[in-house]
N, CA, C and O of each residue as an XYZ file, in Angstrom:
720
protein
N       0.769     -1.316      0.323
C       0.102     -0.184     -0.442
C       0.838      1.149     -0.219
O       1.754      1.147      0.603
N       0.485      2.445     -0.958
C       1.562      3.200     -0.540
C       0.614      4.486     -0.421
O      -0.446      4.673     -1.018
N       1.280      5.356      0.532
C       0.894      6.072      1.439
C       1.462      7.754      0.856
O       2.651      8.068      0.803
N       0.610      8.426      0.569
C       1.195      9.983     -0.098
C       0.914     10.636      0.888
O      -0.111     10.555      1.564
N       1.869     11.370      1.037
C       1.577     12.625      2.016
C       1.831     14.015      1.116
O       2.857     14.055      0.436
N       1.067     14.964      1.104
C       0.827     16.073      0.678
C       1.521     17.426      0.905
O       0.884     18.402      0.508
N       2.253     17.567      1.254
C       2.300     19.292      1.842
C       2.562     20.429      0.707
O       3.240     20.566     -0.311
N       1.663     21.133      1.452
C       1.113     22.557      0.457
C       1.336     23.620      1.286
O       0.289     23.951      1.842
N       2.617     24.533      1.706
C       2.677     24.953      2.712
C       2.005     26.942      1.910
O       1.726     28.031      2.410
N       2.039     26.478      0.809
C       1.902     27.747      0.217
C       0.910     27.509     -0.466
O       0.653     28.506     -1.141
N      -0.071     26.372     -0.718
C      -1.221     26.247     -1.573
C      -2.506     26.237     -0.829
O      -2.591     25.510      0.161
N      -3.431     26.905     -1.167
C      -4.747     27.370     -0.458
C      -6.047     26.131     -1.101
O      -7.056     25.760     -0.500
N      -5.570     25.711     -2.491
C      -6.020     24.765     -2.961
C      -5.542     23.314     -3.485
O      -4.363     22.965     -3.545
N      -6.446     22.676     -3.784
C      -5.729     21.238     -3.692
C      -6.423     20.457     -5.329
O      -6.634     19.275     -5.600
N      -6.581     21.477     -5.995
C      -6.626     20.872     -7.797
C      -5.772     20.120     -7.638
O      -6.236     19.078     -7.175
N      -4.052     20.049     -7.865
C      -3.176     19.492     -8.195
C      -3.385     18.059     -7.832
O      -3.008     17.259     -8.688
N      -3.867     17.607     -6.826
C      -4.029     16.331     -6.478
C      -4.437     15.123     -7.180
O      -4.251     13.952     -6.848
N      -5.128     15.683     -8.388
C      -5.595     14.942     -9.158
C      -4.242     14.112    -10.026
O      -4.167     12.957    -10.446
N      -3.062     15.491    -10.078
C      -1.968     14.468    -10.987
C      -1.390     12.996    -10.151
O      -0.637     12.206    -10.719
N      -1.774     12.837     -9.037
C      -1.491     11.471     -8.235
C      -1.522     10.526     -9.069
O      -2.003     10.684    -10.191
N      -1.095      9.572     -8.722
C      -1.441      8.044     -8.974
C      -2.408      7.946     -8.392
O      -2.378      8.183     -7.184
N      -3.630      7.562     -9.026
C      -5.098      7.311     -8.382
C      -5.309      5.991     -8.530
O      -6.358      5.540     -8.070
N      -4.630      5.343     -9.011
C      -4.907      3.590     -8.976
C      -3.865      2.809     -7.872
O      -4.142      1.668     -7.502
N      -2.863      3.384     -7.463
C      -1.942      3.114     -6.336
C      -2.177      3.752     -5.210
O      -1.664      3.174     -4.252
N      -2.824      4.842     -4.907
C      -2.981      6.006     -3.734
C      -3.947      5.001     -2.798
O      -5.098      4.969     -3.235
N      -3.746      4.229     -1.685
C      -4.673      4.057     -1.010
C      -5.198      5.003      0.234
O      -6.328      5.266      0.646
N      -3.490      5.515      0.769
C      -3.688      6.807      1.850
C      -3.310      8.211      0.960
O      -2.523      8.307      0.018
N      -3.849      8.888      1.365
C      -3.683     10.131      1.639
C      -3.601     10.998      2.668
O      -4.557     11.074      3.439
N      -2.788     11.563      2.806
C      -2.179     12.487      4.224
C      -2.060     14.059      3.600
O      -1.041     14.460      3.038
N      -3.035     14.716      3.755
C      -2.747     16.344      3.849
C      -3.119     16.570      5.050
O      -3.812     17.585      4.989
N      -3.074     16.301      5.848
C      -3.166     17.255      7.125
C      -2.064     18.256      7.421
O      -0.912     18.109      7.013
N      -2.363     18.997      7.949
C      -1.546     20.123      8.594
C      -0.877     20.723      7.340
O       0.329     20.807      7.110
N      -2.057     21.177      6.472
C      -1.695     22.334      5.119
C      -2.752     23.030      5.171
O      -3.427     23.120      6.197
N      -3.002     23.545      4.196
C      -3.803     25.214      4.450
C      -5.075     25.131      3.452
O      -5.489     26.042      2.735
N      -5.598     23.816      3.578
C      -7.185     23.247      2.894
C      -8.277     24.169      3.354
O      -9.007     23.570      4.144
N      -8.683     25.503      3.132
C      -9.930     26.147      3.549
C     -11.205     25.578      3.681
O     -12.081     26.045      4.409
N     -11.381     24.036      2.610
C     -12.640     23.427      2.675
C     -12.604     22.582      1.662
O     -11.891     22.864      0.699
N     -13.338     21.420      1.672
C     -13.176     20.350      0.797
C     -13.664     20.528     -0.400
O     -13.148     20.362     -1.505
N     -14.994     20.980      0.002
C     -15.700     21.599     -1.023
C     -15.322     22.148     -2.357
O     -16.049     22.173     -3.350
N     -13.963     22.631     -2.252
C     -13.134     23.483     -3.333
C     -12.064     22.966     -3.667
O     -11.247     22.917     -2.747
N     -11.632     22.424     -4.929
C     -10.355     21.514     -4.995
C     -10.280     19.997     -4.723
O     -10.043     19.167     -5.602
N     -10.552     19.652     -3.148
C     -10.525     18.125     -2.730
C     -11.545     17.521     -3.494
O     -11.222     16.661     -4.314
N     -12.911     17.889     -3.328
C     -14.139     17.130     -4.139
C     -13.766     16.813     -5.553
O     -14.041     15.684     -5.958
N     -13.203     17.622     -6.321
C     -12.744     17.369     -7.587
C     -11.538     16.173     -7.829
O     -11.231     15.643     -8.897
N     -11.095     15.989     -6.779
C     -10.043     14.715     -6.804
C     -10.559     13.553     -6.304
O      -9.793     12.594     -6.209
N     -11.838     13.425     -5.923
C     -12.439     12.219     -5.108
C     -12.447     11.553     -6.336
O     -11.456     10.847     -6.521
N     -13.261     11.574     -7.210
C     -13.492     10.502     -8.393
C     -11.997     10.216     -8.947
O     -11.705      9.062     -9.259
N     -11.451     10.817     -9.019
C     -10.295      9.776     -9.413
C      -9.322      9.449     -8.451
O      -8.191      9.169     -8.848
N      -9.689      9.435     -6.759
C      -9.094      8.330     -6.243
C     -10.050      7.737     -5.167
O     -10.209      8.025     -3.981
N     -10.659      6.772     -6.011
C     -12.136      6.255     -5.774
C     -11.535      4.551     -4.986
O     -12.232      3.882     -4.222
N     -10.350      4.242     -5.367
C     -10.158      3.533     -3.998
C      -9.093      3.562     -2.923
O      -8.351      2.624     -2.629
N      -9.123      4.949     -2.293
C      -8.525      5.539     -1.339
C      -9.432      4.805     -0.268
O     -10.643      4.597     -0.191
N      -8.206      4.464      0.621
C      -8.888      3.834      1.843
C      -8.795      4.881      3.536
O      -9.460      4.809      4.570
N      -7.632      5.782      3.106
C      -7.353      6.088      4.893
C      -7.004      7.518      3.905
O      -6.309      7.505      2.890
N      -7.903      9.100      4.692
C      -7.678      9.960      5.065
C      -7.428     10.542      5.509
O      -8.261     10.600      6.414
N      -6.484     11.508      5.717
C      -6.236     12.529      7.053
C      -6.527     14.050      6.486
O      -6.017     14.415      5.426
N      -7.035     14.563      6.948
C      -7.421     16.037      6.682
C      -7.551     17.013      7.986
O      -8.117     18.099      8.107
N      -6.815     16.218      8.915
C      -6.637     17.117     10.194
C      -5.685     18.261     10.103
O      -4.661     18.241      9.419
N      -6.242     19.642     11.117
C      -5.162     20.334     11.451
C      -5.116     21.449     10.248
O      -4.161     22.201     10.050
N      -6.344     21.415      9.473
C      -6.154     22.294      8.033
C      -7.365     23.593      8.630
O      -8.201     23.443      9.521
N      -7.122     24.742      7.865
C      -7.990     25.921      8.373
C      -9.351     25.566      7.446
O      -9.706     26.172      6.435
N      -9.896     24.614      7.966
C     -11.374     23.932      7.237
C     -12.422     24.658      7.870
O     -12.840     24.416      9.002
N     -12.808     25.493      7.165
C     -14.384     26.277      7.470
C     -15.139     25.595      8.017
O     -15.443     25.977      9.146
N     -15.721     24.438      7.565
C     -16.634     23.413      7.381
C     -17.082     22.098      6.633
O     -16.570     21.836      5.545
N     -17.712     21.542      7.008
C     -17.514     20.038      6.568
C     -19.538     19.408      6.134
O     -20.343     18.858      6.885
N     -19.703     19.881      4.482
C     -20.714     19.830      4.484
C     -20.986     18.846      3.489
O     -20.075     18.400      2.792
N     -22.476     18.375      3.338
C     -22.893     17.319      2.366
C     -22.278     17.384      0.956
O     -22.482     18.364      0.240
N     -21.534     16.356      0.562
C     -20.733     16.607     -0.710
C     -19.309     16.060     -0.598
O     -18.625     15.391     -1.372
N     -19.084     16.574      0.643
C     -17.572     16.842      0.733
C     -16.767     15.329      0.584
O     -15.610     15.434      0.178
N     -17.197     14.093      0.836
C     -16.856     13.028      0.610
C     -17.827     11.981     -0.184
O     -18.254     10.885      0.180
N     -18.008     12.642     -1.291
C     -18.985     12.033     -2.502
C     -17.734     10.996     -3.108
O     -16.569     11.226     -2.783
N     -18.007     10.071     -3.833
C     -17.335      9.160     -4.343
C     -15.951      8.420     -3.369
O     -15.009      7.830     -3.899
N     -16.079      8.580     -2.194
C     -15.411      8.365     -1.567
C     -15.886      6.852     -0.455
O     -15.371      6.617      0.639
N     -16.903      6.070     -1.089
C     -17.325      5.151     -0.347
C     -16.890      4.340     -0.198
O     -17.660      3.562      0.365
N     -15.212      3.601     -0.517
C     -14.521      2.750     -0.139
C     -13.726      2.914      1.009
O     -13.337      1.881      1.554
N     -13.309      4.315      1.627
C     -12.633      4.621      2.507
C     -13.070      4.183      4.383
O     -14.116      4.497      4.951
N     -12.084      3.524      4.889
C     -12.330      3.108      5.928
C     -11.767      3.459      7.060
O     -11.847      2.826      8.112
N     -10.898      4.966      6.799
C     -10.631      5.465      8.060
C     -10.684      7.030      7.453
O     -10.769      7.327      6.261
N     -10.635      7.662      8.236
C     -11.145      9.226      8.400
C     -10.633      9.940      9.541
O     -11.387      9.738     10.493
N      -9.340     10.945      9.951
C      -9.063     11.487     10.279
C      -8.996     12.966     10.210
O      -8.257     13.600      9.457
N      -9.976     13.537     11.209
C     -10.626     14.883     11.035
C     -10.446     15.672     12.003
O     -11.394     16.429     12.211
N      -9.103     15.822     13.031
C      -9.166     16.374     14.157
C      -8.194     17.990     13.825
O      -7.697     18.394     12.774
N      -8.219     18.560     15.107
C      -7.517     19.855     15.266
C      -7.690     20.476     14.324
O      -6.686     20.874     13.733
N      -8.999     20.812     13.804
C     -10.045     21.597     12.930
C     -10.206     22.775     13.876
O     -10.979     22.711     14.832
N      -9.509     23.800     13.621
C      -9.415     24.751     14.582
C     -10.419     25.930     14.382
O     -10.858     26.673     15.259
N     -10.736     25.947     12.825
C     -11.544     27.373     12.044
C     -13.073     26.802     11.587
O     -13.931     27.513     11.063
N     -13.249     25.145     11.947
C     -14.594     24.646     11.754
C     -15.434     25.164     12.120
O     -15.422     25.231     13.349
N     -16.260     25.626     11.659
C     -17.683     25.967     12.394
C     -19.237     25.201     12.634
O     -20.141     25.336     13.457
N     -18.953     24.158     11.196
C     -20.052     23.399     10.901
C     -19.595     22.249     10.334
O     -18.772     22.212      9.420
N     -20.434     20.711     11.184
C     -20.146     19.678     10.523
C     -21.585     19.283     10.282
O     -22.416     19.366     11.186
N     -21.914     18.809      8.949
C     -23.331     19.105      8.937
C     -23.441     16.667      8.608
O     -22.716     15.911      7.961
N     -24.440     16.467      9.291
C     -24.782     14.924      9.145
C     -24.422     13.757      8.042
O     -23.919     12.634      8.002
N     -25.197     15.071      6.886
C     -25.091     14.526      5.179
C     -23.936     14.236      4.807
O     -23.759     13.280      4.051
N     -22.898     15.008      5.266
C     -21.310     14.969      5.006
C     -21.045     13.591      4.863
O     -20.395     13.231      3.881
N     -21.441     12.764      5.681
C     -21.136     11.045      5.772
C     -21.489     10.467      5.017
O     -20.703      9.666      4.510
N     -22.975     10.557      4.481
C     -23.715      9.681      3.881
C     -23.251      8.859      3.071
O     -23.810      7.775      2.906
N     -22.017      9.240      2.331
C     -21.256      8.123      1.460
C     -20.422      7.079      1.866
O     -20.078      6.188      1.089
N     -20.070      7.134      3.058
C     -18.615      6.821      3.952
C     -19.344      5.242      4.037
O     -19.305      4.955      5.234
N     -19.926      4.213      3.350
C     -20.495      3.126      3.955
C     -19.297      2.073      3.822
O     -19.430      1.109      3.068
N     -18.263      2.243      4.474
C     -17.358      0.973      4.645
C     -16.122      1.750      5.898
O     -14.955      1.373      6.009
N     -16.599      2.579      6.504
C     -15.734      3.346      7.597
C     -15.561      2.237      8.144
O     -16.391      1.328      8.145
N     -14.602      2.212      8.596
C     -14.253      1.653     10.339
C     -13.847      2.364     11.318
O     -14.247      2.203     12.471
N     -12.769      3.476     10.859
C     -12.284      4.588     11.898
C     -12.786      5.653     11.975
O     -12.801      5.826     10.756
N     -13.300      6.699     12.422
C     -13.373      7.849     12.599
C     -12.710      8.579     13.882
O     -12.851      8.385     15.089
N     -12.108      9.285     13.308
C     -10.972     10.471     14.370
C     -11.863     11.642     14.229
O     -11.700     12.160     13.124
N     -12.799     12.281     14.998
C     -13.400     13.505     15.208
C     -13.305     14.132     16.219
O     -14.189     14.004     17.066
N     -12.249     14.968     16.435
C     -12.139     15.660     17.302
C     -11.724     17.114     17.846
O     -11.655     17.597     16.716
N     -11.388     18.216     18.696
C     -10.804     19.321     18.749
C     -11.464     19.825     17.484
O     -10.960     19.536     16.398
N     -12.487     20.513     17.553
C     -13.051     21.082     16.791
C     -13.940     22.356     17.464
O     -15.165     22.413     17.355
N     -13.135     23.364     18.175
C     -13.487     24.426     19.395
C     -14.506     25.203     18.862
O     -15.300     25.736     19.637
N     -14.645     25.400     17.275
C     -15.637     26.319     17.215
C     -17.067     26.032     16.360
O     -17.947     26.713     15.834
N     -16.724     24.485     16.562
C     -18.457     23.713     16.040
C     -18.947     23.988     17.273
O     -18.089     23.778     18.131
N     -20.043     24.398     17.739
C     -20.833     25.083     18.736
C     -22.087     23.532     19.035
O     -22.421     23.200     20.173
N     -22.487     22.953     18.015
C     -23.268     21.973     17.981
C     -22.937     21.109     16.510
O     -22.855     21.423     15.323
N     -22.736     19.291     17.649
C     -22.901     18.301     16.088
C     -23.656     17.051     16.847
O     -23.576     16.603     17.991
N     -24.512     16.654     15.558
C     -25.394     15.627     15.842
C     -24.621     14.469     15.977
O     -24.338     13.763     15.009
N     -24.265     14.232     17.116
C     -23.282     12.747     16.815
C     -24.333     11.604     16.619
O     -24.171     10.838     15.669
N     -24.919     11.515     17.081
C     -26.043     10.471     16.737
C     -26.403     10.378     15.361
O     -26.464      9.237     14.902
N     -26.688     11.465     14.506
C     -27.100     11.318     13.265
C     -25.832     11.100     12.531
O     -25.908     10.341     11.565
N     -24.486     11.712     12.856
C     -23.252     11.148     12.235
C     -23.452      9.685     12.091
O     -23.739      9.070     11.063
N     -23.257      9.240     13.260
C     -22.544      7.674     13.437
C     -23.782      7.412     13.033
O     -23.354      7.530     11.885
N     -24.945      7.161     12.869
C     -26.031      6.823     12.135
C     -25.623      6.604     11.056
O     -26.337      5.762     10.511
N     -24.607      7.017     10.278
C     -24.401      6.829      9.150
C     -23.516      5.542      8.494
O     -23.263      5.095      7.376
N     -23.224      5.252      9.836
C     -22.298      3.911      9.495
C     -22.524      2.751      9.985
O     -23.140      2.857     11.046
N     -22.305      1.684      9.696
C     -22.898      0.601     10.860
C     -21.181     -0.779     10.595
O     -21.058     -1.917     11.046
N     -20.375     -0.101      9.872
C     -18.948     -0.841     10.230
C     -18.095     -0.335     10.780
O     -17.015     -0.353     10.188
N     -18.144      0.310     12.067
C     -17.460      1.365     12.926
C     -16.510      0.069     13.655
O     -16.899     -1.080     13.866
N     -15.318      0.586     13.918
C     -14.492      0.065     14.568
C     -13.713      0.506     15.602
O     -13.353     -0.218     16.531
N     -13.384      1.885     15.457
C     -13.049      2.431     16.490
C     -13.536      4.150     15.805
O     -13.368      4.598     14.671
N     -14.025      4.642     16.745
C     -14.453      5.803     16.808
C     -14.329      6.739     18.197
O     -14.812      6.521     19.309
N     -13.395      8.011     17.666
C     -12.964      9.096     18.594
C     -13.464     10.077     17.970
O     -13.141     10.471     16.849
N     -14.730     10.753     19.076
C     -15.251     11.912     18.715
C     -15.663     13.397     19.795
O     -16.063     13.411     20.959
N     -15.544     13.858     19.413
C     -15.649     15.360     20.036
C     -17.181     15.548     20.666
O     -17.964     15.213     19.777
N     -17.791     15.891     21.673
C     -18.996     15.793     22.108
C     -19.417     17.412     22.700
O     -18.665     18.010     23.469
N     -20.294     17.803     22.372
C     -20.779     19.578     22.326
C     -21.650     19.500     23.366
O     -21.713     20.599     23.916
N     -22.444     18.580     23.950
C     -23.106     18.798     24.875
C     -22.825     18.175     26.682
O     -22.059     17.225     26.846
N     -23.392     18.704     27.663
C     -23.195     18.435     28.878
C     -23.240     17.225     29.099
O     -22.284     16.696     29.666
N     -24.337     16.484     28.720
C     -24.618     15.106     29.170
C     -24.642     13.981     27.571
O     -25.237     14.172     26.511
N     -23.927     13.069     27.907
C     -24.074     11.514     26.841
C     -25.374     10.911     27.155
O     -25.595     10.311     28.207
N     -25.992     11.037     26.474
C     -27.185     10.149     26.697
C     -26.823      8.812     25.546
O     -25.791      8.144     25.496
N     -28.010      8.711     24.711
C     -28.449      7.943     23.635
C     -27.632      8.504     22.505
O     -28.098      8.107     21.437
N     -26.784      9.134     22.378
C     -25.857     10.019     21.111
C     -25.056      8.852     20.438
O     -24.577      8.869     19.304
N     -25.021      8.191     21.036
C     -23.610      7.093     21.053
C     -24.572      5.721     20.577
O     -23.893      4.852     20.031
N     -25.589      5.500     20.665
C     -26.318      4.157     20.097
C     -25.914      3.605     18.977
O     -25.738      2.391     18.870
N     -25.705      4.552     17.915
C     -25.848      4.016     16.532
C     -24.138      3.147     16.388
O     -23.878      2.157     15.705
N     -23.417      3.762     17.082
C     -21.902      2.927     17.143
C     -21.919      1.724     17.794
O     -20.827      1.157     17.743
N     -22.845      1.086     18.439
C     -22.602     -0.089     19.095
C     -22.864     -0.714     18.359
O     -23.870     -0.547     17.670
N     -21.755     -2.018     18.187
C     -22.105     -3.117     17.961
C     -20.821     -4.140     18.132
O     -19.810     -3.828     18.762
N     -21.059     -5.696     17.326
C     -19.952     -6.447     18.115
C     -19.010     -5.903     17.475
O     -17.997     -6.202     18.109
N     -18.659     -5.141     16.403
C     -17.406     -4.633     15.748
C     -16.576     -3.689     16.161
O     -15.462     -3.436     15.703
N     -17.489     -2.840     17.589
C     -16.994     -1.383     17.972
C     -15.427     -2.161     19.036
O     -15.569     -2.917     19.997
N     -14.400     -1.789     18.608
C     -13.333     -2.040     19.508
C     -12.632     -1.053     20.649
O     -11.954     -1.322     21.641
N     -13.123      0.305     20.038
C     -12.844      1.622     20.801
C     -13.612      2.764     20.713
O     -13.968      3.295     19.661
N     -13.811      3.058     21.606
C     -14.857      4.462     21.649
C     -14.318      5.778     22.295
O     -14.545      5.978     23.488
N     -13.941      6.262     21.899
C     -13.004      7.899     22.200
C     -14.207      8.592     22.679
O     -15.261      8.562     22.043
N     -14.028      9.365     24.059
C     -15.258     10.906     23.706
C     -14.358     11.487     24.442
O     -13.588     11.094     25.319
N     -14.671     12.913     23.734
C     -13.739     14.128     24.019
C     -14.753     14.985     24.146
O     -15.890     14.812     23.706
N     -14.229     16.216     24.940
C     -15.228     17.247     25.526
C     -15.147     18.295     26.370
O     -15.759     18.035     27.406
N     -14.702     19.271     26.376
C     -14.873     20.094     27.690
C     -16.054     20.185     27.910
O     -16.096     20.598     29.069
N     -17.136     20.061     27.526
C     -18.443     20.422     28.186
C     -19.331     19.061     28.608
O     -20.422     19.244     29.148
N     -18.911     17.855     28.386
C     -19.128     16.884     29.084
C     -19.294     16.633     30.708
O     -18.240     16.347     31.277
N     -20.540     16.706     31.572
C     -20.207     16.475     32.563
C     -20.677     15.470     33.249
O     -20.329     15.298     34.417
N     -21.702     14.503     32.504
C     -22.515     13.610     33.086
C     -22.774     12.710     31.642
O     -22.951     13.150     30.506
N     -22.733     11.366     32.088
C     -23.321     10.189     31.392
C     -24.064      9.547     31.649
O     -24.130      9.212     32.831
N     -24.861      9.113     30.863
C     -26.280      8.686     31.273
C     -26.291      6.972     32.036
O     -25.753      6.090     31.367
N     -26.582      6.790     32.684
C     -26.456      5.458     33.910
C     -27.061      4.300     32.725
O     -26.781      3.104     32.654
N     -27.825      4.972     31.989
C     -27.894      3.642     30.982
C     -27.075      3.198     29.924
O     -27.284      2.353     29.054
N     -25.950      4.036     30.193
C     -24.848      3.937     29.044
C     -23.887      2.862     29.367
O     -23.329      2.080     28.597
N     -23.817      2.946     30.360
C     -22.605      2.563     31.669
C     -22.461      0.714     31.633
O     -21.350      0.260     31.906
N     -23.555     -0.235     31.308
C     -22.963     -1.348     30.211
C     -22.323     -1.342     28.979
O     -21.493     -2.160     28.583
N     -22.836     -0.194     28.291
C     -22.455     -0.487     26.600
C     -20.761      0.407     26.644
O     -19.851      0.206     25.840
N     -20.738      1.189     27.578
C     -19.159      1.579     27.617
C     -18.198      0.360     28.733
O     -16.981      0.244     28.873
N     -19.271     -0.359     29.342
C     -18.426     -1.610     30.209
C     -17.662     -2.598     28.974
O     -16.589     -3.199     28.907
N     -18.551     -2.452     28.279
C     -18.545     -3.761     26.965
C     -17.647     -3.449     25.835
O     -17.508     -4.216     24.883
N     -16.941     -2.138     25.966
C     -15.892     -1.723     24.851
C     -14.739     -0.832     25.451
O     -14.787      0.166     26.169
N     -13.755     -1.492     24.944
C     -12.818     -0.554     25.329
C     -12.791      1.277     25.216
O     -12.716      1.832     24.119
N     -12.845      1.843     26.177
C     -13.275      3.092     26.196
C     -12.441      4.232     26.796
O     -12.051      4.115     27.958
N     -12.147      5.306     26.097
C     -11.601      6.550     26.260
C     -12.307      7.911     26.683
O     -12.764      8.620     25.786
N     -12.401      8.253     27.835
C     -13.141      9.791     28.490
C     -12.202     10.678     28.268
O     -11.196     10.417     28.928
N     -12.072     11.915     27.409
C     -10.937     12.540     27.766
C     -11.426     13.911     27.391
O     -10.695     14.890     27.542
């Protein structure tokens, strides 16, 4: 498996990514670059990277994650999107094409005031590892869609988390969990 790491220190768009070898690129790491959003540049590369398995967009100044941002990435197994300091919006529908996703890392999104964690997790039935930023004080049944025999790791992050519903404790005990 080939890992492609792209450093675009002075580049705001990603249209040039289409020149990568699309048939051999299974991992694409564009973390900690200057991508302002995925709708401009990156989404035009996705049809050429249909066999992409692992994507890391962490640490970019992405403003929002919206429906269509991950279109054509139906074979994606790992999505890392943490440390998105400028992101203000994460739409539930953005993840609807990611039917093969096994690993989701989505945390450290300080500008996002609300995130429908339950709605996002409902898009997946193949998750094995989830680390998610929680924007609410009480963790109730928000994580229910993630529970399955496949789930090996559940990480809950969030400065606002104050309480965990008692009904959730048996599920947490059955799954290796990290609370942070």
